[in-house]
N, C-alpha and C positions, 0 to 999 in steps of 0.2 A: 112808751114815750118815744117819739121820733126826734132824733138829734142829728143835725147836719152842720157841717162846717165847710166853708169854701176858702181855698188858698188862692190868693191873687198875687202873682209875682210882680217883680219890677222888670225894667229893661236890663238884660244881662244877669238877672238874679232869678233863676227859675225855682220851681218847687222841689228840686233835688239839692238845692244849696242848704247849708245847715239851719238857718233860722226857720225856713218854711218846712224843710224835711222833718226836723224834730218836733216842730209845732204840730205837724200832721200826726206824728206818732203819739204825742201827748193826747191830742183830741181823740184819736182812735181808742186809746186806752180808757178814755172817759166815756166811751160809748157813742161817739159821733161817727157818722158816715162822712168821710172826708172826700171832697171833690176838688181836684186840682185843675186850675185853669192854665191854659197855654195860649199866649198871644203870638200872632205873626205880624209884627209891627215893622214899619219902615225904619231904616237907620237915619235918625235925624239928630242934629246937634241941639238938644233941648236945654242944656244946662243954663245958658244965659239968654234963651229966646222964649219968652212967655207964650207968644202966639203958637209957636210950634209945639210947645209943651201941652197947651190946651187941646190942640188937634190930636196929639198922641193920646191924651187922657180919654178923649171922646171915642177914638178908635178902639182903645183897649176896653172901654165900657161896652161898645157895640159888640165886640167879639165875645166878651164875657157873657152878655145877655144871650147871645146866640148859643154858646156852649151850655148855658144853664137852662135853656128853653124846655128841656124834657126832664128836668130833675125834681120837679114838684117841691120846690123849696117852701112854698106857702103852706104846705102840709106839715112842715116841721114844727114841733112844739118848741124846740130850741134851735136857733140858727145863729151861727157866728161866721162873720167874714174876717179873715186874717189877711191883711194887705201888707205888702212890702214895697216901699217907695211909691211908684205910680199906682201900684195895686191898692194903696191906702185911699187914694182919690177915687178909684173905681169902687172900692168897698163902700165908701160914703155915698156915691151916686146910687148904687144898688139899694142901699139902706133907705135913702130918701125917696127914690122913685118907685120901688116895687116891694121892698121887704122891710117895712118900718118896724116890724117886731124883732128884727135882728140885733145882735150885739157886734161891736167892732173892736178888733185888735189891730192897732196901727204900728207897724214896725218901720222905723226910720221914715216917717211921712215927710213929704215935701210941703212947703209952707201953704201952697194953694189948697191943701186938704182942709185947712181950717176955715176956708170960705164956705164950706159945706156944713158947718155947725155940728161936728162929731161929738155930741153930748154923750157922756157915760162911757167913753171908749177907754181902753187900755192903750196908752201911748208910750212907746219905747223909742228913744232917739239917742244918737251918738253925740257926745260932747265935741268931737272933732270931725263932724260930718261936713265935708265940703259942699254937699248938695243942699243942706238945710241947717242954717245957723241955729244953734241950740238956744240962744237968748231969744231969738224971734219965735221959735217954736214954743218955748215956755210962756212967753207973753200972749201968744194967740191961744194956746191950749188952756190957759187958766180961766178963760171966759166960759168954759164949759165944765161940767161935772166929770172930769176925766181923771183917771189914775195915771200919773206921769212918772216915768222912770227914765233917768238920764245916766247912761253908762259911758265910760271912756271908749272911744272907738270911732271909726269912720262910718261910711254909709252902710257897711256890712257889719257894724259893731266890732270891727277888728282893729288891732294895733299891730303894725308890721313887726315881725320878729317875736311877738309875745304869744306864742302858741298856747301855753298853759292859761294865760289870761283870756285868750280868745275862747277857749273851751269853757272857762268859768263864766264868761259873759253869756254864752249860749245857755248854760245852765241857769243863770239868773233870769233870762227871758222865759225859759220853760217853767221855772218856779212861779214866776208872776202869772203866766198863762194858766197854770194849774189852779192857782188861787182865784183867778178871774172866772173860770168856768165852774 
C-alpha cells in the first residue's frame, strides 16, 4: 500500500516548526512518505486585506502544484494533506482540484478555508488565534463532517510563557493526528 502525506506550511511557519515537524514524524511512523512543501512568497500584509490574501493563497497553490508535479500523488492508496494557516487553504484547493481521494488535516486554518467545503477534515484551531476567530471557525466548520479540536493558544497553538502547556498542546495535536490516520 502506497501512503503519502504532504506538509503545507504557513507564512513564517515552515515544516521545521513544531506542529508540522512532529506531524511529519508521526506520519512517517505510520508508513507515510512525507513530502514537505516550501514556498517563496512575497512579503504582503495579508492580515486585514482579503484581496492580497487570496493572491497569496493562489501563489502558494501554484508553487505547491509545481513542487508536487513529479510526486505521483494520484498513485497513493492513502493521501493526506496537512496544512498550517494558508497551507490549509492550499490543501483544500489541491483536494478539490486534483486529489479528491485525499484527506485533510487543517492546523489553525484561516476562515477562507471553509469557503472550499473541507468535509471530513481534522480541524485544530487556537482559541486565542488573532488570525482566525474561534467562534467564526466553529460556526463555519460545523457545516461539514469535520472533527474539530479547539485548544488554548495563538496561531501557533502557543501561549506566551507556558512552555509545558505548549508542549502538551503539540502532544494533543499529534494524538489527534494519530487517531485520524
